[in-house]
N, C-alpha and C positions, 0 to 999 in steps of 0.2 A: 525227480530224484531228491531235490531239496525238501519239498513238502513231505515226501514219504519218510525221510529220515527224522524230521521233527515229529511226525505222527508216531513213528516207532518209539522214539524216546518217551513221548507222553504215554503211549500204550503200555510200555514196560512199567512205568511208575504207577499208573492206575491199576494195572493187573496185579502188582504186588500188594497194593493197599487193599484191593478187593479180595484177593486170595487170602490175606491175613484174617479176614472176617467171615469167610465162607466155611461151610462144613468140611470136615476132613475128606480128602479124596479128590479135591479140585486142584490140579497142578497149574503152574504158571511158567511161561518162558521168560527168562531174564538174562542178564549179562552185565558186563562192566559198564555199558552205556546207561544202565539203569541206576548205577550207584550215585552219579551226580544228581540227576533229577530227584531221586529219593531224598538226598541230603539237602538240596537247595530249594525244592519245590513245595515245602510245607508238609511233606509226609514224614513219619517217624524216621529218624536217621538210622535206627537199628532194624529196619524192616527186613533186610536181607538176612540178618543174623538170626531172627526169630523164626524164619521159615524152615521147613523140613527139607534138607538137601536131598536131591535124588541123583542127578548126573550133571557133570560138566561135559560138554560135547566137543566144542571147537574153540579155537582162537583165531583171530585175524590180526596180522601185524599192522601197526601204525607205520606210516611213512613220512619222512621229512623231505619235502620237495621244493624246488625253486624253478623259475622259468629258465628256458634255455639261454636267455641273454643275461641272466643274473651274474653278477661278479663273483658270487660264492660258488666255489668248486668243491668244498668239503664242509662237513658239519663243524669241524673245529674252527674254521674261519668265521662261521656264524657265531659260535660260542665266544670267540675272542672279542668280537664287536659287542656281543650281548653283555659281557663282563665290563667292558669299557663304558658303555652307555646303554643300559637296558631298554630305554624307551626308543632307541634308534632302530630296534628290530621289531617289526610288526609281524606277529604270528597269526596267520589266518587259519581258522578251523571251524568246527561245528559249534553247536550251541554252548553257551556258558555253563560250565560245570560238567560237561560231557567228557568222554574219553580223551578227545583231542586237547581240551583245556587242561585236564589232569596231567597229561603227558608234558605239556609245557611247564606246568608247575613243578613236576619232578625234575625237569631239565634245569630249571632255575635253582632248585635246592642243590642239585649236584654241582652246579657251576658256582655256587656261593653268591647268587643274586637274590635279592629280596623278592619273593614271589609277588608282592604287591606292586612291584615296579614293572611287571609284565605288560607289554602293549599287545593285548589280545583282541583280535577282531573276529567277532562271532558271525558265522554265516548259517543259513538254514540247512545247508548240506553241500555235497560235492558239486551239484549243478551250479550253485552260486560261487563256490570257492574256486573251482578250477580255472575259470577265465581270469580271475584276479591273480592267481599264481602264474599262469602263462604270460600275462601282460605285466608282470612285476609290479602290480598294484599293492601287493604285500611282500614283505621281505622273504617270508618262508610260509609254505603251506603245510598243514598237519592234518592228516586224514587216514582212513583205512587204506591199505595198499591198493585194494581194488579200485578205489576212486582215481588213482593216478596211473594205473597200469597202462591203459591204452595211450594216454598222453606221453608217457615215458617211451613206449614202443615207437610212437610217431615222432619222437625227438622234440616234443614241445616243452617237456619239463625234464629236469634231472632229479633223480631220487638220491639224496645225499646219504641217507641211512634208513634202516628199518629198526623197529623197536623191540624185536623179538630176541630170543637167546641164540639164534643162528641165522645164517643167510638164507634167503629164499632162492630156490632154483629158478624162479620166473624172472628174476632181475639181478643184474650185476651191481649190487649195492652192499656196502658193509653194514654190520650191526652198529648200534649206537655205542656199545661198549668197545668195539673195534675202533671207533672214531674218537675215543677218549672221553666219552660221556657215560658215566656209570649208572645207567638207567635201563630198565627193562619193563615194558608194559605191553600187554596184548589185550585185544578186545574179545573177551571170552563170552561164550553163550552156553546156557544150560537150562535145566528144569528144576524147579523147586515146588514143594507142596506147602499147604497152609500149616500153621502151628497145630499140633494135635493130630496130624495125619497118622492113621493106624499103620503099624509096622508092615502088615501084610499088603496094604495098598502101596506103601512106598516101595516095598520089595517088588511088587508087580511092575511098577514103572521102571525100576532099575533093570529088571530082567528084560522087559520089552526094549528098552533103549540100548541095552547091551547087545541084543540081537541085531538091532539096527546098525549099531557101531561096527559089528563084525561082518556086515553084508558087503558084497562087491558094489552094490548100487550106492551105498553111502560113501565108499572109497572114491567112487567116480564123482560124486557131488563135491567132496573135499577138493579134489584135483581141479575140477571145473571152476570153483570159486576162489581158489588160492587160499583155502582155509587150512589151518594146521590142526591135526588131530590132538585133542587135549583131554582125552577121556578120563574121568575121575568120578568116583561114586561114594555115597554114604559118608562115613566119618571123615575120610580124607577130604572130600568136597566141603564138609562142614568146617574143617580146620582152615581150608583155603578161604572160604567166605569170611570167616572171622578176621583173618589177616588182611584181606582185601578191604573189608569195611573200615578197619583201623587206618590203613594207608590212605584210602580215598578221603576219609574224614579229615585227616591231618593236612593233606595238601590243599583241600578246599578251604580249610580254616586259614591256612597260611596265605592263600590267594586273596582271601577276604570276602568270599561269597557264600560260605556255609552259614 
């Protein structure tokens, strides 16, 4: 699991760079996990913005989790200590600059904490992170909800909050906004084409992916993986990408790694 997540992050960044140089008609899969690597890994920071948007398909909520023996019962308790002594809270998550790290940066901004004071411990993926959360080796774990779901059901961790706009049916946990933290972030996935992609080619992808989105099989995949339907196409998706690019660039600059 850990190696796979690192591989996927690198693959997204490389795919975007390659797609930006290929002939029109060659699409690439991307998502919020690609924004950090693109910004911090030596690729042009505006790669996502210059791509030809096709469709955003899904989002996965991030989860804030602690071990079952942790003294933290609510996210607000974590934030209170974070404000008093930022370095006293160790935030375990995925690779530096990825979605997990970005979420912690947004939390710091919301709490009035200098993002450069974050004590962030990067792991290769959920396989390495989960035992550290269960054993209270880090104060808090940050990852996609799916990484913590089984451990939460087994009573090994408590999910203090999820990062989406509404609660998930699969777990009894509040949103971050309900917990007093004015932050919302989801790990979206979608399809983009290279710059100069012809309109008829882009429309063909939009049409095909719209049919996939409307199918019963796709609805079943969403349910099985606890993904949230976040379908968005064309100009609306382009506007979203621009805003996402700006938000990610700012928080990574504030953290000090962009």
